[in-house]
C-alpha positions as CSV (number, residue, x, y, z in Angstrom):
1,M,127.1,96.8,108.4
2,A,129.9,94.3,108.3
3,V,133.1,94.1,106.3
4,H,133.9,97.1,104.1
5,R,135.7,96.8,100.8
6,D,138.9,98.5,99.9
7,R,137.1,101.0,97.7
8,A,135.5,102.4,100.8
9,R,138.7,104.3,101.5
10,L,138.6,105.7,97.9
11,M,135.0,106.8,98.3
12,G,135.8,109.0,101.3
13,G,138.7,110.6,99.4
14,R,136.6,111.3,96.4
15,M,134.0,113.1,98.5
16,G,136.7,115.3,100.1
17,M,135.8,114.5,103.7
18,E,139.2,115.1,105.3
19,S,138.0,114.4,108.9
20,N,136.1,111.2,107.9
21,T,138.1,109.9,104.9
22,V,139.5,106.9,106.8
23,L,136.9,104.6,108.2
24,A,139.1,103.5,111.0
25,R,139.1,107.0,112.4
26,A,135.5,107.9,111.5
27,S,132.8,109.3,113.9
28,A,129.1,109.6,113.4
29,L,127.3,112.9,112.5
30,P,126.7,115.2,115.5
31,A,123.3,115.3,117.1
32,L,122.5,118.8,115.8
33,Y,121.9,117.2,112.3
34,Y,119.0,115.1,113.7
35,A,116.9,117.8,115.4
36,G,115.3,121.1,114.8
37,D,113.6,122.9,111.9
38,A,117.0,124.1,110.5
39,A,118.1,120.5,110.1
40,L,114.9,119.6,108.3
41,R,115.2,122.6,105.9
42,R,118.8,121.7,105.2
43,D,117.9,118.1,104.3
44,Q,115.0,119.1,102.1
45,R,117.1,121.7,100.1
46,A,120.5,120.0,100.0
47,V,119.6,116.3,99.9
48,I,116.0,115.4,98.9
49,A,115.6,118.1,96.3
50,R,119.0,117.2,94.7
51,S,118.5,113.5,94.2
52,W,116.5,110.9,92.3
53,Q,113.3,110.1,94.1
54,L,111.3,107.0,93.8
55,V,107.7,108.0,92.9
56,A,105.8,105.0,91.5
57,H,105.9,101.5,90.0
58,Q,105.3,101.2,86.3
59,G,101.9,99.5,86.9
60,L,100.4,102.8,87.9
61,L,101.6,104.4,84.6
62,A,101.0,101.6,82.1
63,E,98.7,103.3,79.6
64,P,98.4,106.7,78.0
65,G,96.9,109.2,80.3
66,D,97.8,107.3,83.5
67,H,99.3,109.7,86.0
68,V,100.7,109.9,89.5
69,V,100.8,112.8,91.9
70,E,103.8,113.0,94.3
71,Q,105.8,115.5,96.3
72,V,109.6,115.9,96.0
73,G,111.0,118.3,98.6
74,D,108.9,121.4,98.3
75,V,107.8,120.6,94.7
76,P,104.5,119.0,93.9
77,V,105.1,116.6,90.9
78,L,102.9,115.1,88.3
79,V,104.2,112.0,86.2
80,V,102.1,111.1,83.2
81,R,102.3,108.6,80.3
82,G,101.8,110.5,77.0
83,A,99.7,109.5,74.1
84,D,103.0,108.6,72.4
85,G,103.8,106.2,75.2
86,V,106.6,108.4,76.6
87,L,106.7,109.0,80.3
88,R,107.0,112.6,81.3
89,A,107.2,114.5,84.6
90,F,106.2,118.2,85.4
91,P,105.7,120.3,88.4
92,N,102.0,119.8,89.3
93,V,101.6,123.6,89.1
94,C,99.6,125.5,86.4
95,R,101.5,128.3,84.6
96,H,98.5,130.6,85.2
97,R,98.3,131.0,89.0
98,A,99.9,127.9,90.4
99,G,96.7,125.7,90.6
100,P,97.1,121.9,90.7
101,L,96.7,119.9,87.5
102,A,95.6,116.8,89.5
103,F,94.8,116.1,93.1
104,C,95.4,112.3,93.0
105,N,96.6,109.4,90.8
106,G,94.4,108.7,87.8
107,K,94.0,106.5,84.7
108,G,93.4,107.3,81.1
109,A,93.3,111.1,81.1
110,R,93.1,112.8,77.7
111,A,94.5,116.1,79.0
112,L,95.7,117.8,82.1
113,H,93.1,120.3,83.4
114,C,94.0,122.9,86.1
115,K,91.6,122.5,89.0
116,Y,91.6,126.2,89.7
117,H,90.7,128.0,86.5
118,G,90.4,125.3,83.9
119,W,93.5,125.9,81.8
120,S,94.1,122.7,79.8
121,Y,97.4,121.1,78.8
122,G,98.2,118.2,76.5
123,L,99.9,115.1,78.0
124,D,103.1,116.5,76.6
125,G,102.8,119.6,78.8
126,Q,101.8,122.0,76.0
127,L,99.0,124.5,76.9
128,K,96.0,123.8,74.7
129,S,93.4,126.2,76.0
130,A,92.9,129.0,78.5
131,P,89.3,130.0,79.0
132,E,88.3,133.6,78.6
133,M,91.8,134.9,78.0
134,Q,90.9,136.5,74.6
135,G,91.3,140.0,76.1
136,A,94.9,139.5,77.3
137,E,97.3,141.3,74.9
138,D,100.2,139.4,73.5
139,F,98.9,136.1,75.1
140,D,100.0,133.1,73.0
141,V,98.7,129.7,74.1
142,K,101.4,128.0,72.0
143,A,104.2,129.8,73.9
144,I,103.2,128.3,77.2
145,R,104.1,124.8,78.4
146,L,104.8,123.0,81.6
147,P,108.6,122.9,82.4
148,P,109.8,119.3,82.1
149,L,111.5,117.4,85.0
150,R,113.8,114.4,84.6
151,V,112.1,111.1,84.8
152,H,113.6,107.6,84.5
153,E,112.1,104.0,84.4
154,W,114.3,101.2,85.8
155,Q,113.5,97.6,86.8
156,G,109.8,98.4,86.9
157,L,110.2,101.5,89.1
158,V,109.8,105.2,88.2
159,F,112.0,108.0,89.5
160,V,112.0,111.8,89.2
161,A,114.7,114.4,89.7
162,I,113.7,118.0,90.1
163,D,117.2,119.6,90.2
164,P,119.1,119.7,86.9
165,E,122.4,119.2,88.7
166,T,121.3,115.8,90.1
167,P,123.8,113.1,88.8
168,P,122.7,111.0,85.9
169,F,120.4,108.1,86.9
170,D,122.6,105.5,85.4
171,E,125.5,106.7,87.5
172,V,123.5,106.6,90.7
173,Y,122.1,103.0,90.1
174,A,125.2,101.7,88.3
175,G,125.8,98.0,88.7
176,I,122.8,97.0,90.7
177,A,120.9,95.1,88.0
178,E,124.1,93.3,87.1
179,R,124.9,92.4,90.7
180,I,121.5,90.8,91.3
181,A,121.3,89.0,88.0
182,P,119.5,86.8,86.9
183,I,116.9,88.4,89.2
184,D,114.6,90.6,87.2
185,L,112.8,93.0,89.5
186,S,110.5,94.3,86.7
187,A,109.0,90.7,86.4
188,M,107.7,90.9,90.0
189,R,104.1,91.9,90.6
190,F,103.2,94.7,93.0
191,L,100.9,93.4,95.8
192,R,100.5,96.0,98.5
193,R,101.8,99.1,100.3
194,E,102.2,99.5,104.0
195,Q,103.4,102.6,105.8
196,Y,104.7,103.5,109.2
197,D,104.9,106.9,110.8
198,I,107.9,107.0,113.2
199,A,108.9,109.5,115.8
200,C,112.5,109.9,114.6
201,N,114.5,112.0,112.1
202,W,114.5,110.3,108.7
203,K,118.3,109.9,108.9
204,V,118.1,107.9,112.1
205,Y,116.0,105.3,110.2
206,V,118.5,105.3,107.3
207,D,121.5,104.9,109.7
208,N,119.8,102.0,111.4
209,F,119.1,100.3,108.0
210,L,122.7,100.7,107.0
211,E,124.4,98.4,109.6
212,G,124.0,94.9,110.8
213,Y,125.8,95.6,114.0
214,H,122.4,95.7,115.8
215,L,121.0,92.5,114.3
216,P,121.9,90.1,117.3
217,H,120.6,92.7,119.8
218,V,117.4,94.0,118.1
219,H,116.3,91.3,115.6
220,P,116.5,87.8,117.1
221,G,114.2,86.4,114.4
222,L,116.0,88.0,111.5
223,S,119.3,86.9,112.9
224,K,118.2,83.3,112.5
225,V,117.5,83.8,108.8
226,L,120.7,85.6,107.9
227,D,124.3,84.4,108.3
228,Y,125.8,87.2,110.5
229,R,129.3,85.7,110.1
230,A,129.1,86.0,106.3
231,Y,127.3,89.3,106.3
232,D,129.2,92.0,104.4
233,T,128.9,95.5,102.9
234,E,129.9,96.7,99.5
235,L,130.1,100.4,98.7
236,G,129.5,102.1,95.4
237,A,129.5,105.8,94.5
238,W,125.9,106.5,95.4
239,H,124.7,103.2,96.9
240,S,125.7,100.5,99.3
241,L,124.8,96.8,99.4
242,Q,124.5,94.7,102.5
243,H,124.6,91.0,101.5
244,S,124.1,87.8,103.3
245,P,123.4,84.2,102.5
246,I,120.1,82.9,103.8
247,R,120.6,80.1,106.1
248,D,117.1,79.3,107.4
249,G,114.6,80.8,104.9
250,G,112.0,78.0,105.2
251,A,108.8,78.5,103.1
252,M,109.2,82.2,103.3
253,Y,112.4,82.7,101.3
254,G,113.9,79.2,100.7
255,D,117.6,79.1,99.7
256,G,119.5,82.0,98.2
257,D,120.9,85.4,99.2
258,A,119.5,88.5,100.8
259,F,120.5,91.8,99.0
260,Y,119.8,95.0,101.0
261,Y,120.5,98.0,98.8
262,F,120.5,101.5,100.0
263,V,120.5,104.2,97.3
264,Y,121.2,107.7,98.4
265,P,119.5,109.5,99.9
266,N,116.3,107.6,100.9
267,V,115.5,104.5,98.8
268,M,116.0,100.9,99.9
269,L,115.7,97.8,97.8
270,N,115.3,94.6,99.9
271,I,115.7,91.7,97.6
272,M,115.0,88.1,98.7
273,P,114.3,85.0,96.6
274,G,111.0,85.7,94.9
275,R,110.4,89.0,96.6
276,L,111.3,92.7,96.3
277,Q,110.4,95.2,99.0
278,T,111.1,98.9,98.3
279,N,111.3,101.4,101.1
280,R,111.0,105.1,100.7
281,I,111.8,107.2,103.7
282,L,110.0,110.6,103.8
283,P,110.9,113.4,106.2
284,L,107.7,114.7,107.9
285,G,109.3,116.9,110.5
286,P,112.6,117.3,112.4
287,D,111.8,114.3,114.5
288,R,109.2,112.4,112.4
289,C,109.4,110.4,109.2
290,R,107.2,108.1,107.2
291,V,108.5,104.8,105.8
292,E,106.6,103.4,102.8
293,F,106.9,99.7,102.1
294,D,105.9,98.4,98.7
295,Y,105.9,94.6,98.3
296,Y,106.5,92.8,94.9
297,Y,106.5,89.1,94.4
298,V,107.3,86.6,91.7
299,E,104.1,84.8,90.6
300,D,105.0,81.1,91.1
301,E,103.7,78.1,92.9
302,Q,105.4,79.1,96.2
303,A,104.0,82.7,96.0
304,Q,101.0,82.3,98.4
305,A,103.0,80.7,101.2
306,R,105.8,83.2,100.8
307,I,103.4,86.2,100.9
308,A,101.6,85.1,104.0
309,A,104.7,84.3,106.0
310,D,106.6,87.4,104.7
311,R,103.9,89.9,105.8
312,D,103.9,88.9,109.5
313,F,107.7,88.5,109.6
314,S,108.3,91.9,108.0
315,H,106.0,93.6,110.4
316,E,107.8,92.0,113.3
317,V,111.1,93.3,112.1
318,Q,109.7,96.8,111.4
319,E,108.2,97.1,114.9
320,E,111.7,96.2,116.4
321,D,113.3,98.9,114.2
322,I,110.7,101.5,115.2
323,G,111.3,100.9,118.9
324,I,115.0,101.3,118.6
325,C,114.9,104.3,116.2
326,E,112.5,106.2,118.5
327,A,114.7,105.5,121.5
328,V,117.8,106.7,119.5
329,Q,116.0,109.9,118.6
330,K,115.4,110.6,122.3
331,G,119.1,110.0,123.0
332,L,120.1,112.4,120.2
333,A,117.7,115.1,121.6
334,S,118.9,114.6,125.2
335,G,121.7,117.1,125.0
336,T,124.1,114.4,126.4
337,Y,125.2,112.7,123.2
338,E,128.5,113.5,121.5
339,A,129.3,112.0,118.1
340,G,130.6,108.5,118.7
341,R,133.1,106.4,116.8
342,L,131.9,104.1,114.1
343,C,132.7,100.4,114.0
344,P,135.0,99.8,110.9
345,K,133.9,96.2,110.6
346,R,130.1,96.8,110.8
347,E,129.3,100.4,110.0
348,S,130.9,101.2,106.7
349,G,127.5,101.8,105.2
350,V,126.7,104.4,107.9
351,W,130.1,106.1,107.2
352,H,129.4,106.1,103.4
353,F,125.9,107.7,103.8
354,Q,127.0,110.3,106.3
355,N,130.0,111.3,104.1
356,L,127.5,111.8,101.2
357,L,125.4,114.0,103.5
358,R,128.5,116.0,104.5
359,A,129.4,116.5,100.8
360,A,125.8,117.5,100.0
361,Y,125.6,120.0,102.8
362,A,129.0,121.6,101.7
363,A,128.0,121.8,98.1
364,A,124.7,123.5,99.0
365,G,126.5,125.9,101.3
366,E,124.6,124.4,104.3
367,G,127.6,123.9,106.6
């Protein structure tokens, strides 16, 4: 979306993308990356499973025993607050015969009980009891524990990484909190979740988010709120920021700035005055994805007016995005599309994301 900064050129060089290093010569990903089971498997293995994934907000994990059940790539995940207050994450897979330790989110559990055969684990992952295993030779309860996964709390949000080679969290989210200061996202209260199932590859939706080139053509209402002339894009190592002054926010947003963060590979932080909207884009199939919207608001005297107006407006924008993304998916699947050139002024975010994908595919040996 909009003006790319000088460091964009450096980013491409660091990722070793010879054919796409220079934005002025860049082309989009070919259509084959957006269709077919092979593309979906490639993304699950090389991208989703090797990244930090947003799994919950801290309100769901506030007290000991509170736990959240999620899926990261092919791995079922359980995140739980321990009796010591420490947040931990494990595969939601019993060490006995792969039964689930929980089927759904919960509050105040004293232990983790396998739903298949009743093996019981402490909140720290240590096996405590295994019914009727007395006859098993050399079986030591103390020697069995759930393998830990990396978990991180940031700005009121909780993230998990299942691959030990995933870059450090602080490297991936570096600079975001400082850039939006004095806004404190953790001070906002979670209000609701909305989700949309969309007939497009998940990367089509991400590509669309990453550029403001389409704003005047697809989002007439949003174009009145944002200052398209001042709309610019900043690139970091693992995230990009689309920033715009708000010129007509009214009761919904008032005065201030809009920060649209994308954090590789599938997390979006839409920050407006008094409001945070997180988006998580989940692949459901080669040509299907789910977008989860979680809404958070500052509790002040303008909150009710802001919330009511924001809901209808956000839904309108989302319906516009769904229509264009589903049409693009059909174009990609038509057999007539060849990878097009990117607009250097407006599509540096798309270029940045697609270069990260190319690097991930190469590192995983996925071509």
